[in-house]
C-alpha positions in Angstrom: 0.2 0.0 0.5 1.2 3.2 -0.8 1.4 5.0 2.5 4.3 7.4 3.9 5.7 7.1 7.3 5.7 10.3 9.6 8.8 11.2 9.5 8.7 12.4 5.7 5.4 13.7 6.8 7.2 15.7 9.7 10.5 16.6 7.0 7.5 18.2 4.2 5.8 20.2 7.0 9.0 21.5 8.5 11.0 22.7 4.9 7.6 24.5 3.5 7.4 26.1 6.6 10.9 27.2 6.4 10.5 28.3 3.0 7.5 30.5 3.6 9.1 31.9 6.7 12.1 32.8 4.1 10.5 33.5 1.0 8.2 36.2 3.2 10.6 39.0 3.5 10.3 39.8 0.0 6.5 40.6 0.8 7.6 44.0 2.2 9.6 45.4 -0.1 11.9 48.3 0.6 12.5 51.6 2.0 14.5 54.8 0.6 17.2 55.1 3.5 20.1 56.8 4.9 22.9 55.1 6.6 25.1 57.8 8.9 28.2 56.5 10.7 31.5 58.5 11.8 34.6 58.5 10.6 36.0 55.3 12.1 32.5 53.4 10.9 30.6 53.1 13.8 27.2 54.7 14.4 27.3 58.8 16.2 26.5 59.4 19.6 23.0 60.2 20.9 23.8 63.9 20.8 24.6 64.0 17.0 21.5 61.5 16.5 19.5 63.9 18.0 20.6 66.6 16.1 20.4 64.7 13.0 16.5 64.4 13.8 16.3 68.1 14.8 18.0 68.9 11.7 15.7 66.9 9.5 12.1 68.5 11.0 13.5 72.3 10.9 14.2 71.0 7.0 10.3 69.8 6.8 11.6 66.3 5.7 9.5 63.2 7.2 11.4 60.7 8.6 9.8 57.3 8.9 11.9 55.6 11.0 15.1 56.1 12.8 17.6 53.1 14.5 20.8 52.2 14.7 21.5 48.8 12.6 24.8 46.6 12.2 26.9 49.5 13.6 25.0 52.0 11.2 22.5 54.6 12.1 20.1 53.9 9.3 17.3 56.7 8.5 13.8 55.7 6.5 12.5 57.9 4.6 9.2 57.8 2.8 10.0 58.1 -0.7 13.7 59.0 -2.7 12.9 62.7 -3.3 12.9 63.1 0.8 16.4 60.8 0.4 18.3 63.3 -1.9 17.2 66.0 0.6 18.1 64.7 3.5 21.6 63.3 2.0 22.3 66.4 1.1 21.1 68.8 4.1 23.2 66.2 6.2 26.1 66.3 4.2 26.4 69.6 4.7 25.5 69.8 8.7 27.8 66.9 9.4 31.0 67.5 7.4 33.6 65.3 6.0 33.8 63.8 9.7 30.7 61.8 8.5 29.3 59.5 5.8 26.1 59.6 4.5 25.1 56.8 2.4 22.2 56.6 0.3 20.5 52.7 0.2 17.7 51.0 0.0 16.8 49.2 3.6 14.3 46.0 4.0 11.2 46.7 5.3 11.3 43.3 7.1 9.5 43.9 10.9 11.6 43.1 13.4 10.1 39.8 14.4 11.3 38.2 10.8 15.0 39.8 10.8 15.3 38.2 14.5 14.6 34.8 12.9 17.7 35.6 10.7 14.9 36.4 7.2 15.8 38.7 4.6 14.8 39.4 1.1 17.4 38.7 -1.5 19.7 40.6 -2.8 18.7 42.7 -6.3 21.0 42.6 -9.1 22.0 45.9 -10.9 19.5 45.4 -13.7 16.9 45.1 -11.3 17.6 47.4 -8.3 19.3 50.1 -10.6 22.7 51.4 -10.3 25.7 52.1 -11.9 28.2 50.3 -13.6 31.7 51.8 -14.2 34.1 50.1 -16.9 37.7 51.9 -15.2 40.8 51.4 -16.7 44.1 51.6 -15.0 47.2 53.9 -16.2 50.0 51.4 -17.2 52.2 54.0 -18.4 51.7 55.7 -14.8 52.6 52.4 -13.1 55.6 52.2 -15.2 56.9 55.6 -14.7 56.3 55.3 -10.6 58.4 52.2 -10.8 61.3 53.6 -12.5 61.1 57.0 -10.1 61.1 54.9 -7.4 64.3 52.7 -8.2 65.7 55.8 -9.5 65.3 57.6 -5.9 66.6 53.9 -4.4 69.9 54.2 -6.7 70.9 57.4 -5.9 70.7 56.5 -2.0 71.8 53.9 -2.4 75.1 55.2 -4.1 75.3 57.6 -2.0 75.4 55.7 1.2 77.9 53.4 -0.5 80.3 56.4 -1.3 80.4 55.3 -5.5 80.4 58.8 -7.2 77.9 59.1 -9.9 76.7 61.7 -12.4 73.2 61.6 -12.9 70.1 58.7 -12.8 67.9 59.5 -15.2 65.1 57.2 -17.8 66.9 55.9 -20.8 66.4 57.1 -24.1 63.0 55.9 -25.7 64.8 54.7 -28.7 66.7 52.2 -26.4 65.5 49.1 -24.9 67.0 49.8 -21.2 64.2 51.7 -18.7 67.1 53.6 -16.9 70.7 54.9 -17.2 73.1 55.5 -14.9 76.0 57.3 -15.4 79.3 57.5 -13.8 82.8 59.5 -13.2 84.3 56.9 -14.3 84.9 52.7 -14.9 86.0 52.1 -11.5 83.0 53.7 -10.0 80.8 52.3 -12.5 82.0 48.4 -11.7 81.6 49.4 -8.1 78.0 50.3 -8.9 77.0 47.2 -11.0 78.5 45.1 -8.4 76.3 46.6 -5.8 73.3 47.2 -7.7 73.1 43.6 -9.2 73.1 42.3 -5.6 70.6 44.9 -4.1 68.4 44.5 -7.7 68.2 40.6 -9.1 64.6 41.8 -10.8 66.8 44.3 -13.3 68.7 43.3 -15.5 72.0 45.7 -15.7 74.6 46.2 -18.8 77.2 47.9 -19.1 78.1 50.5 -22.2 81.2 50.5 -23.7 80.8 52.4 -27.0 80.8 55.8 -24.7 83.2 57.8 -23.6 81.8 58.6 -20.3 81.4 55.6 -17.5 77.8 54.5 -17.9 75.3 51.7 -16.9 71.9 50.5 -18.4 69.2 49.4 -15.8 66.2 47.1 -17.5 62.8 45.7 -15.8 62.8 42.1 -17.0 59.4 41.0 -18.5 58.5 39.1 -15.5 59.1 41.9 -13.0 56.9 44.0 -15.8 53.9 42.1 -15.6 54.1 41.3 -11.8 54.1 45.4 -11.0 51.7 45.9 -14.0 49.5 42.9 -11.9 50.2 44.1 -8.5 49.3 47.5 -9.6 45.2 46.4 -11.0 45.2 43.7 -7.9 45.8 46.9 -5.0 43.5 49.2 -6.9 40.7 46.4 -7.0 41.1 46.3 -2.8 41.3 49.8 -2.8 38.3 50.1 -4.2 36.5 47.3 -2.5 37.2 49.0 0.9 36.3 52.3 -0.1 33.1 51.1 -1.3 32.2 48.9 1.7 33.0 51.5 3.8 30.8 53.6 2.2 27.7 51.1 3.0 27.0 49.8 -0.7 25.2 46.6 -0.6 26.3 44.1 -2.7 29.1 45.9 -4.8 30.5 44.1 -7.9 33.8 45.0 -8.5 36.2 42.9 -10.3 38.8 42.7 -13.1 38.0 42.5 -16.4 41.8 41.3 -18.5 45.0 43.0 -17.8 44.1 46.5 -16.8 40.7 46.9 -16.9 38.2 47.2 -13.6 34.2 46.4 -13.5 32.9 48.2 -10.9 29.1 48.0 -10.0 27.0 49.5 -7.4 23.1 48.3 -7.1 21.2 51.0 -5.6 23.1 54.3 -5.8 20.9 56.2 -7.5 23.0 59.1 -9.6 25.8 58.8 -11.2 27.3 61.7 -9.8 27.1 60.0 -5.9 28.9 57.0 -7.4 31.6 59.3 -8.8 31.8 60.8 -5.5 32.1 56.8 -3.8 34.6 55.7 -6.6 37.1 59.1 -6.5 36.8 58.8 -3.2 40.6 56.7 -3.0 43.8 58.3 -1.5 47.1 57.7 -1.0 49.8 57.2 1.7 53.1 58.6 2.4 55.4 58.1 5.3 57.6 61.5 6.0 60.1 62.3 9.2 59.2 64.7 11.5 61.5 68.2 11.0 62.5 67.5 14.5 64.5 71.1 14.8 59.9 72.5 15.1 58.5 69.1 16.9 56.3 70.1 18.2 54.9 72.7 15.7 54.3 76.1 17.1 54.3 78.6 14.0 50.9 80.0 12.9 48.4 78.5 10.0 50.1 80.8 8.0 53.7 81.2 8.7 55.9 80.1 6.0 57.6 76.7 6.7 61.7 76.4 7.0 63.3 75.4 3.9 63.1 71.9 3.1 59.9 70.8 5.0 56.0 71.0 4.6 53.3 71.9 6.6 50.8 69.5 7.1 47.6 69.6 9.6 46.8 66.9 11.8 43.9 64.9 12.1 43.0 65.9 16.1 44.1 69.3 15.6 47.0 71.4 14.7 49.5 71.1 12.5 53.1 70.0 12.0 56.1 70.1 10.1 57.3 67.4 7.8 60.3 66.7 5.7 59.7 67.2 1.7 61.2 63.7 1.1 59.0 60.6 1.2 60.4 57.4 2.6 58.0 55.4 1.5 53.9 55.6 -0.3 51.6 53.3 0.3 52.0 51.0 -2.4 55.3 49.6 -0.6 52.4 48.1 2.4 51.2 44.7 1.3 49.5 44.0 5.1 48.3 46.3 8.1 47.0 44.7 11.4 45.7 46.2 14.4 46.2 44.2 17.9 47.9 44.6 21.7 51.2 44.2 22.5 52.2 41.9 24.4 54.3 43.4 27.1 52.1 46.7 27.6 48.5 45.4 26.1 48.5 48.8 24.4 46.8 48.9 21.0 49.3 48.9 18.6 49.2 48.6 14.4 51.5 45.8 12.8 52.7 46.6 9.0 54.5 44.8 6.2 56.3 46.0 3.9 57.6 45.1 0.4 61.0 43.8 0.0 62.3 47.1 -1.9 60.0 49.8 0.9 61.7 47.4 3.6 64.6 47.9 2.4 63.8 51.6 1.6 62.4 52.1 5.0 65.7 50.3 6.9 68.4 52.4 5.2 66.0 55.8 6.0 65.7 54.8 9.7 69.3 53.0 10.7 70.4 57.1 11.5 67.3 58.1 12.7 66.0 56.2 15.7 64.6 58.6 18.3 62.8 60.6 15.7 59.3 61.2 14.5 58.1 59.8 11.6 54.3 60.7 10.3 51.8 59.3 7.7 50.6 61.6 5.7 47.0 61.0 4.4 46.0 62.3 0.9 42.5 62.1 -0.6 40.0 63.6 -2.8 36.8 64.2 -1.8 33.7 65.8 -2.7 32.5 68.0 -0.3 28.8 69.5 0.4 28.3 73.2 0.8 25.9 75.2 0.4 25.6 77.9 -2.2 22.2 80.0 -1.9 19.5 78.0 -1.5 21.5 74.9 -3.0 23.6 72.4 -2.1 26.7 72.5 -4.5 29.5 69.4 -4.3 33.1 70.5 -5.4 36.2 68.1 -5.6 38.3 69.2 -2.7 42.0 67.5 -2.2 42.4 66.5 1.9 45.5 66.4 3.2 46.5 65.3 6.6 49.1 63.8 8.9 46.7 60.6 11.1 49.2 59.2 12.6 53.0 60.7 14.5 55.2 57.6 16.1 59.0 57.4 17.3 61.3 55.5 16.1 62.2 53.4 18.7 64.9 50.9 16.6 66.2 50.8 12.9 62.9 49.9 11.0 62.9 46.9 7.8 59.8 45.1 5.9 57.7 44.4 9.2 57.3 47.3 11.9 54.9 48.2 14.3 53.1 51.5 15.4 52.8 52.5 19.0 51.4 54.8 21.1 47.8 54.7 20.1 45.2 55.9 22.3 42.5 52.9 21.8 41.8 49.7 19.8 39.7 51.8 17.7 42.4 54.1 16.5 44.3 50.6 15.9 41.6 49.3 13.8 41.0 52.4 11.5 44.7 53.3 11.5 45.3 49.5 9.9 42.0 49.7 7.6 43.6 53.6 5.9 47.0 51.8 5.5 45.8 48.5 3.7 42.9 50.6 1.9 43.8 54.1 1.4 46.7 53.5 -1.4 46.2 53.5 -4.7 49.1 51.8 -6.6 48.1 53.9 -10.0 45.7 56.5 -11.4 42.7 55.1 -13.1 39.9 56.4 -15.6 36.5 55.7 -15.9 36.0 54.3 -20.3 32.7 53.5 -19.7 29.8 54.8 -17.4 26.4 53.4 -17.6 23.2 54.2 -15.3 20.5 52.1 -14.8 17.8 53.7 -12.9 15.4 53.1 -10.0 12.4 52.8 -12.7 13.9 51.2 -15.2 14.7 48.7 -12.7 11.2 48.1 -11.7 10.4 47.9 -15.0 12.6 44.8 -15.5 11.5 42.9 -12.3 7.9 43.6 -13.5 8.4 42.3 -17.0 10.0 39.5 -14.6 7.9 38.9 -12.4 5.0 38.6 -15.5 6.9 36.1 -17.8 7.3 34.0 -14.4 3.4 34.1 -14.0 2.2 33.7 -17.9 5.2 30.3 -17.6 3.7 29.2 -14.5 -0.5 29.7 -15.8 0.3 28.2 -19.0 2.1 25.3 -17.2 -0.4 24.8 -14.6 -3.7 24.9 -17.1 -1.8 21.9 -19.5 -1.5 19.8 -16.3 -4.9 20.1 -15.4 -6.4 19.5 -18.3 -4.1 16.9 -19.3 -3.6 15.1 -15.9 -6.9 15.9 -13.5 -6.0 15.3 -10.3 -2.8 13.9 -10.6 -1.9 17.2 -12.9 -3.2 19.5 -9.8 -1.1 17.5 -7.4 2.1 18.6 -9.7 0.6 22.3 -9.9 0.6 22.4 -5.8 4.3 21.1 -6.0 5.4 23.3 -8.7 3.8 26.4 -6.4 5.8 25.2 -3.4 8.8 25.4 -5.8 9.3 28.9 -6.9 8.0 29.2 -3.0 11.4 27.3 -2.2 13.7 29.2 -4.8 12.6 32.5 -3.4 13.5 31.1 0.1 16.9 29.5 -1.0 18.3 32.8 -2.5 16.8 35.1 0.6 18.6 32.6 3.3 21.9 32.0 0.9 21.7 36.1 0.1 22.5 35.9 -3.0 21.6 37.9 -5.9 19.0 37.9 -8.2 19.2 39.2 -11.6 17.3 39.6 -14.9 19.5 36.4 -16.2 18.2 34.9 -13.0 14.9 35.3 -13.5 15.0 33.5 -16.8 17.0 30.9 -14.6 13.4 30.5 -12.8 11.4 30.9 -15.9 13.3 27.4 -17.5 12.9 26.2 -14.2 9.3 26.2 -13.9 9.0 24.4 -17.1 11.7 22.1 -16.2 9.9 21.0 -12.9 7.3 19.4 -14.5 9.4 17.3 -16.4 9.9 14.9 -13.4 5.9 14.6 -13.2 5.1 14.1 -16.7 7.6 10.7 -16.8 6.1 9.1 -13.4 2.6 10.5 -14.7 3.3 8.7 -18.1 4.7 5.7 -16.1 1.7 5.3 -14.1 -0.8 5.9 -17.3 1.5 2.6 -18.9 1.0 0.3 -15.9 -3.1 1.0 -15.7 -3.4 0.5 -19.3 -1.6 -2.9 -18.9 -3.9 -4.0 -16.2 -1.7 -3.1 -13.3 -4.1 -2.0 -10.1 -3.8 1.3 -8.9 -1.9 0.8 -6.0 0.8 -1.1 -8.3 1.1 1.5 -10.6 1.9 4.4 -8.4 4.4 2.6 -6.9 5.9 1.7 -10.1 5.8 5.0 -11.4 7.6 6.7 -9.4 9.9 3.8 -8.7 10.7 2.8 -12.2 10.8 6.7 -13.8 13.2 8.3 -10.5 16.3 6.8 -12.6 15.8 8.8 -15.9 15.0 12.1 -13.7 17.5 11.8 -11.9 19.8 11.0 -15.1 18.7 14.3 -16.6 18.6 16.9 -13.6 22.0 15.9 -12.4 23.5 16.7 -16.1 21.2 19.5 -16.2 22.8 20.4 -12.6 26.3 19.6 -14.2 26.1 22.1 -16.5 24.6 24.8 -14.2 27.7 24.6 -12.2 30.1 24.6 -15.0 28.4 27.6 -16.2 28.7 29.4 -12.3 32.2 28.4 -12.0 33.6 30.0 -15.5 30.9 32.7 -15.7 30.7 36.2 -15.1 27.7 38.3 -13.9 24.5 37.7 -15.6 25.7 33.9 -16.2 26.2 33.0 -12.2 23.0 34.6 -11.8 21.3 32.5 -14.0 23.5 29.4 -13.3 22.5 30.2 -9.3 18.8 29.9 -9.8 18.9 27.0 -12.5 20.7 24.8 -9.6 18.7 25.7 -7.1 15.4 25.1 -8.8 16.6 21.7 -10.1 17.0 20.7 -6.5 13.9 22.0 -5.3 12.4 20.2 -8.2 13.6 17.4 -7.4 12.4 17.8 -4.0 9.2 18.6 -4.5 8.2 16.5 -7.9 9.2 13.4 -6.0 9.2 13.5 -2.2 6.6 16.6 -2.6 3.9 15.0 -5.3 4.3 11.1 -3.6 3.1 12.6 -0.3 0.2 14.2 -1.5 -0.8 11.3 -4.2 -0.4 9.2 -0.7 -2.8 10.7 1.4 -5.1 11.1 -1.6 -5.1 7.2 -3.0 -3.2 5.6 -0.5 -5.0 2.5 1.3 -7.8 2.2 -0.9 -8.5 -0.7 -2.8 -10.2 -0.5 -5.9 -9.8 3.0 -6.3 -10.1 4.6 -10.1 -7.2 7.1 -10.6 -7.9 10.1 -12.3 -5.2 11.1 -14.4 
């Protein structure tokens, strides 16, 4: 007799209940919102929160709800117009000490959110946002690299008392990258011996045809490629961290080709704002503090002494730094915050590249006891009110974010101590890791998808799913009668489980992903068609109803498994080797295949058993 044990019914009910629970958040929609954080990524204090609420009330901007969520102060607005107005007002009022990010916040009830329910992420083509294709300036990368080598050559030759006349770029019509002119052959031979030991990645050669003693240096092809790859990867890391810091949900930042980077920011509602985010990349410089004028007691407008520059400190005041830059942020390979094992005080552990470590070692060897500063340079878009309008303009911000005493000669690994708190240490490590842009980038392609177009894509996608679903439901109900209705119930549950899985996994739904759902709707009943046709064949051969049901589900299982497993393999291959939209299609197709096998085999069998199981001589409506 066709009866299921109790545990199978319990399993089905549990899976369906969980599916309904995790699919439910998608019915509540999203609210236009603002996320306000301080410079260190924490929510503003209660006083600032109160000032924000008072400011918005004075400006007549309606506010839905204000709460601290995921370490961010979240303000929900009734519509996008109010959202943009509120962002402008807060940008002017709060200044650069706070970050105001536009976003869309799920309107999921608290009780459902506490159970882990979240709506699925929508891709750029559904939610709206901006797409940039950015290109790294490889010429600038090589110029910076050769400039760094030139500075290192000069310093190393000086420290080794090897007389040279000039270190310069090689002529454009030669294969060499740099040329070093010496006072004579003896000094040239000493120089080539020294430089070859220090820089094995370079090819050094002498030029015997010249009257002057000359040495050329050329980067190997492997080193040239490594420099380019490092520049692109460092820029990707920088962009990713800067975008994440501004609270953009589910950004896509990935490499495309040898020197291009794709940046997609879903939910960012205007191109200018997106450019502000992308343009918020920065550079770092390590410089020595002018010991004769530390601490600085001069006025803000006093001319700095020769060989020094005056920079503002982040916490107020100014400091004089030597003009010579020791290293820039591109030499930093890692920076982690931690605690000193002896004193328990916060610190930042820094790791430099080989060349950067050598440079730091040479400069700090004779400067133990002096102070070294970290200069943070950033191009920001600052908002200010001009008349009745809020105007944003590009401003170059330069400030000293840290000054530390050199306790010992530094190398490739050293630490910065004297920090006031663990939060300051974490913030400094973030800036050191993510603040440096290894090479200039330019936007070569820009595409904006407005929220209205995204909503139109959603509407069309839902219409496609609905039409496909209704056509399949109608066919199954007419052709297979009661069994067709059972398959339709399973098909509906299948759609719920797909949405629930996408929400629970926080997978991104794209327009091709909706196409995958539509395809799944048609494929989901394939298993039931195979089962039902097998049952009809058994009935035509004179088998009893109960035996026909048993044979239909039992004998069709291997065929169903073969068909679905091969399709699942194809979906996995698409996910592994595909990019962007192709991955979105593969994700929904994979989830749909697994879900349809569960509902079409286990789910429909449970319903059929409830209707026909245990009834002798029953006539099947199939």
